C-alpha positions in Angstrom: 0.8 17.5 10.7 2.8 15.7 8.0 1.7 12.3 9.2 -2.0 13.2 9.1 -1.6 14.7 5.7 0.2 11.6 4.4 -2.6 9.4 5.9 -5.3 11.4 4.2 -3.5 11.4 0.9 -2.8 7.7 1.1 -6.5 7.1 1.6 -7.2 9.2 -1.4 -4.6 7.2 -3.3 -6.5 4.0 -2.4 -9.7 5.5 -3.7 -7.7 6.3 -6.9 -6.5 2.7 -7.2 -10.1 1.5 -6.9 -11.1 4.0 -9.6 -8.3 3.1 -11.9 -8.4 -0.7 -11.5 -11.5 -2.8 -11.2 -9.8 -5.6 -9.1 -9.7 -3.3 -6.1 -12.9 -2.0 -4.4 -13.3 0.5 -1.6 -16.8 1.2 -0.3 -16.2 4.7 1.2 -13.6 7.3 2.3 -13.7 6.1 6.0 -13.0 2.6 4.7 -10.1 4.0 2.7 -8.8 5.7 5.8 -8.8 2.5 7.8 -7.3 0.6 4.9 -4.5 3.1 4.5 -3.8 2.9 8.3 -3.7 -0.9 8.2 -1.5 -1.0 5.1 0.9 1.5 6.7 0.9 -0.6 9.9 1.7 -3.8 8.0 4.4 -2.1 6.0 6.0 -0.8 9.2 5.8 -3.9 11.3 5.4 -7.0 9.1 7.2 -6.0 5.9 10.7 -5.7 7.4 10.4 -9.1 9.0 9.2 -10.7 5.7 12.1 -9.0 3.8 14.6 -10.5 6.2 13.0 -13.9 6.2 12.9 -14.0 2.4 16.3 -12.4 1.7 17.7 -15.4 -0.1 14.7 -15.5 -2.5 14.9 -11.8 -3.0 18.6 -12.0 -3.9 18.0 -14.8 -6.3 15.2 -12.9 -8.0 17.2 -9.7 -8.1 14.8 -7.9 -5.8 11.6 -8.8 -7.8 10.3 -10.8 -4.8 9.7 -7.5 -3.0 6.8 -7.0 -5.4 5.3 -10.2 -4.0 5.8 -9.0 -0.5 4.1 -5.7 -1.3 1.2 -7.5 -2.9 0.8 -9.8 0.2 0.7 -6.7 2.5 -2.0 -5.2 0.3 -4.0 -8.4 0.0 -3.8 -9.2 3.7 -5.1 -5.7 4.6 -8.0 -6.3 2.3 -8.7 -9.6 3.9 -9.0 -8.0 7.3 -11.3 -5.2 6.4 -15.0 -5.1 5.4 -15.1 -2.1 3.0 -11.8 -2.9 1.2 -11.9 -5.8 -1.3 -9.2 -7.2 -3.6 -10.3 -10.0 -6.0 -7.1 -12.1 -6.0 -3.4 -12.1 -5.8 -3.0 -10.7 -9.4 -5.3 -7.8 -8.4 -3.3 -7.3 -5.3 -0.1 -7.1 -7.3 -1.4 -4.6 -9.7 -3.2 -2.6 -7.0 -0.1 -2.5 -4.8 2.0 -1.3 -7.8 -0.4 1.5 -8.5 -0.6 2.4 -4.8 3.2 2.4 -4.5 3.5 4.7 -7.5 1.0 7.1 -6.0 2.8 6.8 -2.7 6.0 8.0 -4.3 4.2 11.0 -5.7 2.7 11.7 -2.3 6.1 11.5 -0.6 7.7 13.8 -3.1 4.9 16.4 -2.7 5.1 16.2 1.1 8.9 16.7 1.0 8.2 20.0 -0.8 5.4 21.0 1.6 7.2 20.0 4.8 10.9 20.4 4.0 12.2 20.5 7.6 10.3 17.4 8.9 
């Protein structure tokens, strides 16, 4: 139940990002659901590999390169989907920052709703 709730709230967060920032566009809630799933999949599978491969750059930049990796995950998900559009890398960076901030709020709320899971 927690996973489905997080998925729905993440899709709503994507809609909020599109509302708050004009560089990100989402056509509909079903498109946001698919985009949230793809971003979650990329963050689960590709992000750890990229973090390990770019570890020297991440250390030299004191961790700031992780923002670039998050933006690449966000931008690549938009490149794969029809109803999800990001205008460029700068828009992906700002959109991923907003989406990450909303994700922290969602995770915090879900920890209170589902304390044992």
